[in-house]
C-alpha positions in Angstrom: 114.8 -38.8 55.5 116.0 -40.4 52.3 114.1 -43.0 49.9 116.0 -46.0 51.2 115.8 -45.0 55.2 112.1 -44.6 54.4 111.6 -47.6 52.5 113.2 -50.0 55.8 111.2 -48.0 57.9 108.6 -49.3 55.8 109.7 -52.7 55.6 110.2 -52.7 59.5 106.9 -51.8 60.3 105.4 -54.9 57.7 107.9 -57.3 58.7 107.0 -56.3 62.7 103.0 -56.9 61.5 104.2 -61.0 60.0 106.2 -61.5 62.7 102.7 -61.2 65.0 101.8 -64.1 63.6 104.9 -66.3 62.7 105.1 -69.8 63.7 101.7 -70.7 64.2 99.2 -72.0 61.3 96.7 -69.4 59.5 93.7 -69.7 57.7 94.5 -69.4 53.6 92.3 -68.8 50.6 92.7 -70.1 47.1 93.2 -67.6 44.3 92.8 -68.8 41.3 95.1 -72.1 41.9 95.0 -74.4 44.6 98.2 -74.1 45.0 98.5 -69.6 45.2 96.9 -68.8 48.3 96.5 -65.9 50.5 96.1 -64.8 54.1 94.8 -62.2 56.1 98.0 -61.1 56.8 99.1 -60.9 53.4 95.9 -57.9 52.6 97.2 -56.5 56.0 100.4 -56.6 55.4 99.8 -54.6 51.8 97.8 -52.4 52.8 99.8 -50.8 55.3 102.8 -50.8 53.1 100.8 -49.2 50.2 99.2 -46.5 52.8 102.4 -45.4 53.8 104.2 -45.4 50.3 101.4 -42.9 48.7 101.7 -41.3 52.4 105.4 -40.8 51.6 105.8 -40.3 48.1 102.7 -38.6 46.6 101.7 -39.8 43.0 104.0 -42.3 42.6 102.5 -45.5 41.0 102.8 -48.8 43.7 101.8 -52.3 41.8 101.1 -54.4 44.7 100.4 -58.6 44.9 96.7 -58.2 45.8 95.6 -54.9 45.1 97.5 -54.1 41.5 98.2 -50.6 40.6 97.4 -47.6 42.2 98.6 -44.0 41.8 99.4 -42.3 38.9 103.4 -41.7 38.1 104.5 -43.4 34.8 108.6 -42.6 35.4 107.9 -44.1 39.3 106.5 -47.7 40.3 107.1 -49.1 43.8 106.9 -52.6 43.8 105.6 -54.6 46.7 105.0 -58.1 47.5 103.9 -57.8 51.8 104.1 -61.6 52.2 106.1 -63.5 49.9 106.0 -67.5 51.0 102.2 -67.0 51.8 102.5 -71.0 52.0 105.1 -71.1 53.9 103.7 -68.3 56.8 100.3 -70.3 56.6 101.7 -73.6 57.9 104.2 -72.1 60.4 107.4 -72.4 58.4 110.0 -69.3 58.8 110.7 -68.7 55.6 108.4 -65.2 54.4 109.9 -61.9 53.0 108.3 -58.7 52.6 109.7 -56.8 49.4 109.7 -53.2 48.5 111.1 -52.0 45.3 111.4 -48.8 43.8 112.1 -48.9 40.1 112.8 -45.3 38.0 111.9 -45.4 34.2 112.7 -48.9 34.0 115.9 -48.9 36.0 115.9 -50.7 39.3 117.0 -48.3 42.2 116.1 -49.4 45.8 115.6 -52.5 46.9 114.4 -53.9 50.2 113.5 -57.8 51.8 112.7 -58.2 55.3 112.7 -61.7 56.6 111.4 -61.1 60.1 111.1 -64.8 61.4 115.3 -64.9 60.6 116.1 -61.4 61.9 117.2 -60.3 58.5 116.8 -57.4 56.6 118.5 -56.6 53.2 118.9 -53.6 51.9 119.9 -52.3 48.0 120.5 -48.6 46.3 121.7 -48.7 42.6 125.4 -48.2 42.9 125.8 -47.9 46.8 126.0 -51.7 47.1 123.9 -54.6 49.2 123.5 -55.0 53.3 122.3 -57.2 55.3 120.9 -55.9 58.5 123.3 -52.9 57.9 126.6 -55.1 57.0 127.6 -55.0 53.3 127.2 -58.5 51.0 129.1 -59.9 48.5 128.4 -63.0 46.4 130.1 -66.3 46.8 133.5 -67.3 45.3 132.4 -71.0 43.9 133.5 -71.1 40.7 132.3 -74.1 39.4 128.2 -75.7 38.9 129.4 -79.4 40.7 130.6 -76.8 43.5 127.5 -75.1 43.6 124.4 -74.8 45.7 121.3 -73.8 43.9 117.7 -72.5 44.4 114.7 -72.6 42.6 111.1 -72.4 42.7 107.7 -74.2 41.0 104.9 -72.0 39.4 101.3 -72.2 40.8 100.1 -74.0 37.7 102.8 -77.0 38.4 99.7 -79.4 38.7 98.8 -79.0 35.2 101.2 -77.1 33.1 104.1 -79.0 31.1 106.2 -76.0 31.9 106.9 -76.6 35.5 111.0 -76.6 35.9 110.9 -79.9 37.2 113.2 -81.3 34.6 115.2 -78.5 34.6 115.1 -78.8 38.7 115.9 -82.7 38.1 119.1 -81.8 35.6 120.3 -79.9 37.7 120.2 -81.9 41.4 122.3 -84.1 39.2 125.0 -81.6 38.5 125.1 -79.1 41.0 126.2 -80.1 44.9 122.6 -79.4 45.9 119.2 -77.3 44.9 117.1 -76.3 47.5 113.5 -75.1 46.8 112.8 -72.6 50.1 109.0 -71.3 48.8 110.3 -67.6 48.6 111.8 -65.8 45.3 112.6 -62.4 47.6 114.5 -64.5 49.9 116.1 -67.0 47.4 117.7 -64.2 45.6 118.6 -62.5 49.1 120.4 -65.0 49.6 122.1 -65.2 46.6 123.3 -61.7 47.3 124.6 -63.1 50.4 126.7 -65.5 48.9 124.6 -68.3 51.4 123.6 -69.3 47.8 125.4 -69.7 44.4 123.0 -69.5 41.7 119.0 -69.4 41.4 116.2 -69.9 38.2 112.5 -69.9 37.8 110.2 -68.5 35.6 106.5 -67.7 35.9 107.2 -64.5 38.4 105.6 -61.7 39.1 107.6 -58.3 39.0 107.5 -57.8 42.7 108.8 -61.3 43.1 112.0 -60.5 41.3 112.3 -56.6 41.3 114.1 -56.2 45.2 115.9 -59.3 44.8 117.3 -58.9 41.7 119.2 -55.2 42.8 120.2 -57.4 46.0 122.0 -59.2 44.0 123.6 -56.8 41.0 124.6 -54.4 43.7 126.4 -57.5 45.9 128.2 -58.3 43.0 126.3 -60.9 41.0 124.8 -61.3 37.5 121.1 -61.4 36.7 120.0 -62.2 33.0 117.0 -63.9 31.6 116.9 -67.7 30.2 118.9 -66.7 26.8 121.7 -64.3 29.2 120.3 -61.2 28.1 119.0 -58.3 30.4 115.9 -59.7 33.0 113.3 -57.9 32.2 111.0 -57.7 35.7 107.4 -58.0 33.7 108.1 -60.6 31.8 108.8 -63.3 34.9 111.7 -65.2 34.4 115.3 -65.3 35.6 118.9 -66.2 36.7 121.0 -65.1 39.2 124.2 -66.3 40.2 127.8 -65.2 41.5 128.9 -64.3 38.2 131.2 -67.4 38.1 128.7 -69.9 37.6 126.5 -68.0 35.3 127.0 -69.1 32.1 127.8 -72.9 33.6 124.1 -72.6 34.9 122.8 -70.8 31.6 124.0 -73.5 29.2 122.7 -76.5 31.8 118.9 -74.9 31.1 119.7 -74.1 27.4 120.4 -77.6 26.9 116.9 -78.7 28.5 115.5 -76.7 25.8 114.4 -73.4 27.0 110.2 -72.9 27.5 107.9 -70.4 26.3 107.5 -69.3 29.5 110.9 -68.2 29.9 111.6 -66.8 26.7 
C-alpha cells in the first residue's frame, strides 16, 4: 500500500470514530485559555491516528496537537490534528475535520482532510493534484476581491490580545462579497481548494492546522503565502491562501491595516 492510500485509510478510521459522536453535545475541558477546548473524542482520535502512523511508518516523527512529538526521524514528520473544530463538535455543529499531513525535509508531500459529518475526504500528494472523494479539485476563477467569498478564523487569545484579527475581518467584510468563519482551519483551506471559497487568511495557527490544507490548495492550483507574500512557514502559523487571482488584492488589504507581529 502506498503512503497516500495508507493515510487515507487512517483518516477514514478516525473520521468514523468522530462521526459516532457528531451532532450532539459533548463535555469539553479547557486548556490554557477558556476558548481552547478538548474533548474525549480529540484524545481518542489522536491515539488512533498516532498509533496507526507509527505502525505503518516506524521511526517517523509524529507531531500531534494533544500529545506533542513522538518518533525519531528528523527528516520525516507527520502533522496531526485529530479534531479540528473542537468547539463546533462539542456543540453538535457538523463543521469539524481530521487533518493529517506528511512533511519530508521541510517539503509537504501528503495532505488529507476528512470532514466526516459532511461526507467529504480531501487528499493531495505533491505533484499529483488534489481530490475530494476521488474527484479532482480546482480553485475558483473569481478575479476580484469584491466578488470573493472569503473565510478566516480568530485566535484563542482574541479576548485578551490586540492581535485578534478583528480589524482585518471588519475591513474585508466591507470589501469582499462576504466573509465566513467556519471554525476549522483545515476545512477552510480544503474549501478554498474545492473552489467553494476564494480566499483565506489567519494567524496564530499551529503547524497541524495548516499543513494538509496548504498542500490541498497548492495542488488544486491555488497560492499559499505568508501575509507579506513570501513563502509560508507552517511552524510560524500565519498564512494567506487564495485561488491566485485575488491574492495580490487580499495581501494589499491586509498590508494596508498593518501586519501584526504574530503574522510576520
